[in-house]
C-alpha positions as CSV (number, residue, x, y, z in Angstrom):
1,M,32.9,-7.1,-9.4
2,A,30.2,-9.4,-7.6
3,L,30.7,-9.9,-3.6
4,F,28.2,-12.5,-3.0
5,T,25.3,-14.3,-3.7
6,S,21.7,-13.5,-2.2
7,K,18.7,-15.5,-2.1
8,A,15.5,-14.0,-4.3
9,V,12.5,-14.2,-5.7
10,R,12.3,-13.6,-9.5
11,I,10.3,-14.4,-12.8
12,D,11.1,-14.8,-16.0
13,Q,7.3,-14.6,-17.6
14,H,4.2,-13.2,-16.2
15,G,1.6,-15.6,-15.0
16,G,0.1,-17.5,-12.0
17,P,2.3,-18.0,-8.4
18,E,3.8,-21.2,-10.2
19,E,6.1,-18.6,-12.0
20,L,7.8,-17.1,-8.5
21,K,11.2,-19.0,-8.3
22,L,13.8,-19.0,-5.9
23,V,17.0,-18.1,-7.4
24,D,20.6,-17.1,-6.3
25,V,21.4,-13.6,-7.8
26,R,24.8,-11.6,-7.6
27,V,25.0,-8.3,-5.4
28,G,27.6,-5.9,-5.6
29,E,29.0,-2.6,-3.5
30,P,26.4,0.3,-3.9
31,G,27.3,3.3,-6.6
32,P,26.2,6.9,-6.2
33,G,23.0,7.5,-4.4
34,E,22.9,4.2,-3.4
35,I,23.0,1.4,-0.2
36,R,23.2,-2.2,0.2
37,I,20.8,-3.8,2.7
38,R,20.1,-6.9,4.3
39,H,16.6,-7.8,4.9
40,K,14.9,-8.6,7.9
41,A,11.7,-9.0,6.8
42,V,9.8,-8.3,3.7
43,G,6.0,-6.8,2.7
44,L,3.9,-8.7,0.6
45,N,1.2,-6.4,-1.6
46,Y,-1.3,-6.6,-4.1
47,I,1.0,-4.8,-6.4
48,D,3.4,-7.5,-6.3
49,V,0.3,-9.7,-7.9
50,Y,-0.3,-6.8,-10.6
51,Q,3.0,-7.2,-11.8
52,R,3.7,-10.8,-11.6
53,S,0.2,-11.5,-13.5
54,G,1.0,-9.1,-16.3
55,L,-1.7,-6.4,-15.7
56,Y,1.7,-4.2,-15.0
57,R,3.9,-5.1,-17.3
58,L,7.4,-4.8,-16.6
59,P,10.6,-6.3,-18.3
60,M,12.1,-9.6,-17.5
61,P,13.5,-11.2,-15.9
62,L,11.9,-9.7,-12.8
63,Q,12.3,-9.3,-9.2
64,L,9.4,-8.8,-7.0
65,G,8.6,-6.5,-4.4
66,M,8.2,-3.2,-3.0
67,E,8.8,-2.9,0.7
68,A,10.9,-4.1,3.3
69,S,13.1,-3.7,6.3
70,G,16.6,-4.6,7.6
71,V,20.2,-3.0,8.2
72,V,22.2,-1.0,5.9
73,E,25.4,-2.8,5.2
74,A,27.3,-0.4,3.1
75,V,26.6,3.1,1.7
76,G,27.6,4.6,-2.1
77,E,28.5,8.4,-2.3
78,G,26.0,10.4,-1.9
79,L,24.9,12.2,-5.2
80,P,25.5,16.1,-6.5
81,G,23.4,18.4,-4.0
82,Q,22.0,15.0,-2.3
83,P,24.7,14.2,0.8
84,M,23.8,10.3,1.6
85,H,21.5,9.9,5.0
86,L,21.9,6.7,5.8
87,K,25.5,4.9,7.2
88,A,26.3,1.5,7.4
89,G,24.6,-0.4,10.7
90,D,21.4,2.0,10.2
91,R,18.1,0.1,10.7
92,A,16.0,0.9,7.7
93,A,12.9,0.7,5.9
94,Y,11.1,1.6,2.4
95,A,8.6,1.2,-0.3
96,S,10.5,2.1,-3.3
97,Q,10.3,1.9,-7.1
98,P,12.1,-0.1,-9.1
99,P,10.9,-3.6,-7.4
100,G,13.1,-5.7,-6.1
101,S,12.3,-6.3,-2.1
102,Y,11.6,-10.3,-2.2
103,C,15.3,-11.1,-1.5
104,E,18.1,-11.6,1.4
105,V,19.9,-8.7,0.1
106,R,20.0,-5.6,-2.4
107,V,21.7,-2.5,-3.6
108,M,19.1,0.3,-4.4
109,P,18.6,4.1,-4.6
110,A,19.1,5.6,-1.1
111,K,16.3,8.1,-1.6
112,C,13.5,6.0,-1.1
113,V,14.7,4.3,2.3
114,C,14.0,5.9,5.9
115,K,16.0,5.4,8.9
116,L,13.2,3.1,10.6
117,P,12.7,4.2,14.8
118,D,13.9,2.1,17.6
119,A,10.4,1.8,18.8
120,I,9.0,0.4,15.4
121,S,10.4,-3.8,14.9
122,F,11.9,-4.8,11.6
123,E,8.5,-6.5,11.1
124,L,6.0,-3.8,11.5
125,G,8.8,-1.7,9.4
126,A,8.3,-4.2,6.6
127,A,4.7,-4.2,7.2
128,M,3.8,-0.7,7.0
129,M,5.8,1.2,4.5
130,L,4.0,1.1,1.3
131,K,0.8,0.4,2.7
132,G,1.2,3.2,5.6
133,L,2.4,5.8,3.5
134,T,-0.8,4.7,0.8
135,V,-2.8,5.8,3.4
136,Q,-0.6,8.8,4.8
137,Y,-1.1,10.1,0.7
138,L,-4.9,9.1,0.6
139,L,-6.0,10.7,3.5
140,R,-3.7,13.6,3.9
141,R,-3.1,14.5,0.4
142,T,-5.9,13.0,-1.6
143,Q,-9.1,15.7,-0.7
144,P,-12.3,16.9,-2.1
145,Q,-12.7,20.4,-2.9
146,G,-12.6,22.4,0.6
147,G,-10.5,19.4,2.2
148,L,-11.9,17.0,5.0
149,Q,-12.9,17.9,8.3
150,A,-13.7,15.7,11.6
151,G,-17.1,14.6,11.1
152,D,-17.2,14.0,7.0
153,F,-18.0,11.0,5.7
154,V,-15.9,8.6,3.2
155,L,-16.2,5.4,1.8
156,F,-13.2,3.2,2.1
157,H,-13.6,-0.2,-0.1
158,A,-11.8,-3.2,1.2
159,A,-11.8,-2.1,4.8
160,A,-10.0,-5.2,6.4
161,G,-7.0,-5.7,3.9
162,G,-3.9,-4.2,4.9
163,V,-4.4,-0.5,3.7
164,G,-7.9,-0.7,4.9
165,L,-7.1,-1.6,9.0
166,I,-4.3,1.2,8.9
167,A,-7.2,3.7,7.2
168,C,-10.0,2.8,9.5
169,Q,-7.5,3.7,12.3
170,W,-6.3,7.1,10.8
171,A,-9.3,8.4,9.4
172,R,-10.4,7.9,13.1
173,A,-7.7,10.3,14.4
174,M,-8.4,12.5,12.3
175,G,-12.1,12.7,13.4
176,L,-13.6,11.1,10.0
177,Q,-16.7,8.8,10.1
178,L,-15.1,6.4,7.7
179,I,-17.5,3.4,6.0
180,G,-15.8,0.6,5.1
181,T,-16.8,-2.3,3.1
182,A,-15.7,-5.8,3.1
183,G,-16.6,-9.0,2.1
184,S,-17.6,-11.1,5.0
185,D,-19.1,-10.4,8.4
186,E,-15.7,-11.5,10.4
187,K,-13.8,-8.5,7.8
188,C,-16.4,-6.0,8.8
189,A,-16.2,-6.5,12.2
190,L,-12.3,-6.8,12.0
191,A,-12.7,-3.2,10.4
192,K,-15.0,-1.7,12.8
193,A,-12.8,-2.9,15.8
194,H,-9.7,-0.7,13.7
195,G,-12.0,2.3,13.9
196,A,-14.8,2.2,10.9
197,A,-17.4,4.1,12.0
198,F,-19.6,2.2,10.0
199,V,-18.9,-1.1,7.9
200,I,-20.8,-2.7,5.0
201,N,-20.5,-6.4,4.1
202,Y,-21.1,-5.8,0.6
203,A,-22.0,-10.1,0.1
204,K,-25.0,-9.2,1.5
205,E,-25.8,-5.7,0.9
206,D,-26.0,-2.7,-1.6
207,F,-23.2,-0.5,-0.9
208,V,-25.0,2.2,-2.4
209,A,-27.9,2.0,-0.4
210,R,-26.1,1.5,2.6
211,V,-24.2,4.4,2.3
212,K,-27.1,7.1,1.4
213,E,-28.8,5.4,4.5
214,I,-26.1,6.4,6.9
215,T,-25.6,9.9,5.5
216,G,-29.1,10.8,5.4
217,D,-28.9,10.2,1.2
218,L,-26.2,13.3,0.9
219,G,-23.5,11.0,0.3
220,V,-19.9,10.8,0.9
221,K,-17.2,13.4,0.3
222,V,-14.7,10.8,-0.9
223,V,-14.8,7.5,-2.3
224,Y,-11.0,5.3,-1.7
225,D,-11.3,2.2,-3.8
226,S,-8.2,-0.6,-4.6
227,V,-10.6,-3.0,-5.8
228,G,-11.7,-1.4,-9.4
229,K,-13.8,-3.2,-12.1
230,D,-17.0,-4.5,-9.4
231,T,-16.7,-1.3,-7.2
232,F,-15.9,1.6,-9.5
233,D,-19.4,2.8,-11.4
234,R,-21.4,2.3,-8.1
235,S,-19.2,4.2,-6.0
236,L,-19.7,7.2,-7.9
237,D,-22.8,7.0,-6.8
238,C,-21.8,7.1,-3.4
239,L,-21.1,10.6,-3.6
240,R,-22.1,13.7,-2.8
241,P,-21.9,16.8,-5.3
242,F,-18.4,17.7,-6.1
243,G,-17.1,14.6,-4.3
244,L,-14.0,12.7,-5.2
245,M,-13.6,9.2,-6.6
246,A,-10.0,8.0,-5.7
247,S,-8.9,4.8,-7.5
248,F,-5.7,3.3,-6.5
249,G,-5.7,-0.3,-7.2
250,N,-7.8,-3.0,-9.3
251,A,-7.7,-6.2,-7.4
252,S,-10.9,-7.1,-9.1
253,G,-9.6,-5.9,-12.6
254,P,-9.0,-2.9,-14.4
255,V,-12.0,-0.4,-14.4
256,E,-13.8,-0.2,-17.7
257,P,-13.5,2.9,-20.0
258,F,-16.2,5.4,-19.4
259,S,-17.8,8.5,-20.8
260,P,-16.5,11.7,-18.9
261,G,-19.8,13.1,-19.2
262,I,-21.6,10.9,-16.5
263,L,-19.5,12.9,-14.2
264,G,-21.5,16.0,-14.6
265,T,-24.9,14.1,-14.1
266,K,-23.9,12.4,-11.1
267,G,-22.9,16.2,-9.5
268,S,-20.1,17.2,-11.0
269,L,-17.7,15.0,-9.6
270,Y,-14.2,14.2,-9.3
271,V,-11.9,11.4,-10.6
272,T,-8.2,10.4,-9.7
273,R,-6.3,7.5,-10.4
274,Q,-3.7,7.9,-7.5
275,T,0.0,5.9,-6.9
276,L,2.3,6.4,-4.1
277,F,5.4,6.8,-6.2
278,S,4.3,10.0,-7.7
279,H,4.5,11.1,-3.9
280,I,7.4,9.9,-3.4
281,T,9.6,10.9,-6.5
282,T,12.1,13.5,-4.2
283,R,14.0,12.4,-0.8
284,E,11.9,15.2,0.9
285,N,8.6,14.1,0.3
286,T,9.7,10.4,1.2
287,Q,11.0,11.9,4.4
288,E,7.9,13.8,5.4
289,M,5.6,11.4,4.7
290,A,7.2,8.7,6.6
291,D,7.7,11.0,9.5
292,D,4.1,11.6,9.4
293,L,3.5,7.4,9.4
294,F,6.1,7.1,12.1
295,E,4.2,9.1,14.4
296,M,0.9,7.6,13.7
297,V,2.2,4.3,14.8
298,T,4.6,5.3,17.7
299,S,2.1,7.3,19.5
300,G,-0.6,4.0,19.3
301,K,-2.8,5.7,17.0
302,V,-2.4,3.2,14.7
303,N,-1.7,-0.2,15.0
304,I,-0.1,-2.4,11.8
305,R,-1.7,-5.3,12.5
306,I,0.4,-8.4,10.7
307,D,-2.2,-11.7,10.1
308,Q,0.1,-13.8,7.8
309,R,3.6,-14.4,7.9
310,F,5.6,-16.9,5.2
311,P,8.9,-17.9,4.6
312,L,10.8,-16.1,1.4
313,A,10.5,-19.9,0.1
314,E,6.8,-20.2,0.2
315,V,5.9,-16.8,-1.7
316,Q,3.7,-18.8,-4.4
317,Q,1.3,-19.9,-1.4
318,A,1.7,-16.2,-0.3
319,H,0.6,-14.6,-3.4
320,R,-2.4,-17.5,-3.4
321,M,-3.7,-16.6,-0.1
322,L,-3.5,-12.9,-1.1
323,E,-5.2,-13.4,-4.5
324,A,-7.8,-15.5,-3.2
325,R,-8.8,-12.6,-0.6
326,K,-8.3,-14.9,2.4
327,T,-5.8,-13.0,4.4
328,T,-6.6,-9.6,6.5
329,G,-4.3,-7.0,7.6
330,C,-1.0,-7.1,6.4
331,T,1.2,-10.1,5.4
332,I,5.2,-10.7,5.4
333,L,8.1,-12.6,4.1
334,T,10.2,-13.7,6.6
335,L,14.2,-14.1,6.2
């Protein structure tokens, strides 16, 4: 039986930001392997736009949101072989499937939820989980043949966004020479200030030519690309032989079909399409990745930048700003 109602953002059909509605939903007790969490802050991510617009189609009605932080209110029984790692009163944060974080309170699977260190605020916890874990799997787990070593060149598109600014700092800590692209001089300066070794304003410069110039015509070992359609083809020309094209988003639209034969003619390249949720299918993997992220943040190697805050009731405007590429760093919804 439902205990109470919670404010939540829901869509009843795919479409624009106007489809986002604040509604009352019923919240009950957690079952086996579940917790109930009361949110303090919620993260906003581009995947939310994909799900709202229909690029990623999910059953309706749909409660959006992939990350948040808050306080655990209640826990269910542990699953066989998986004792419950959380208790009521714990500070916690998560990035998880299924969506549903745009709300005050929710019941959800516990395996994706991690205790939030006292040194990390709820706002930072909400802003960092999906984006930070994305950078963790990209730079630590999505590497080219032979791996990445200090001094290696990598290209990172959208370097002034929430994921990009974390990646700039993390790459610097690893000793990598990250070349970041962005669409304005201001955003390029932001990426540079956060650790990018080189920056390219793609609105003014040919990023392929600049990458070749920066690398002495050798190319980069990896391209990390969340832009998609507008950058994919030309990014292949930025890679050195046996380089890796790591696609992890479609901000400009899905990548057009291509012939695998071009990978051979361009240097026997590798291509992968990554998603965080393939990496956090187990409790053990999730915690290992989160521990790495927490260490990077608490050590000061990575600073999580929150540049936009919107009340939950203003979620439509938050989506409009994100889609118009008028945001930098991280955006959160406050409760």
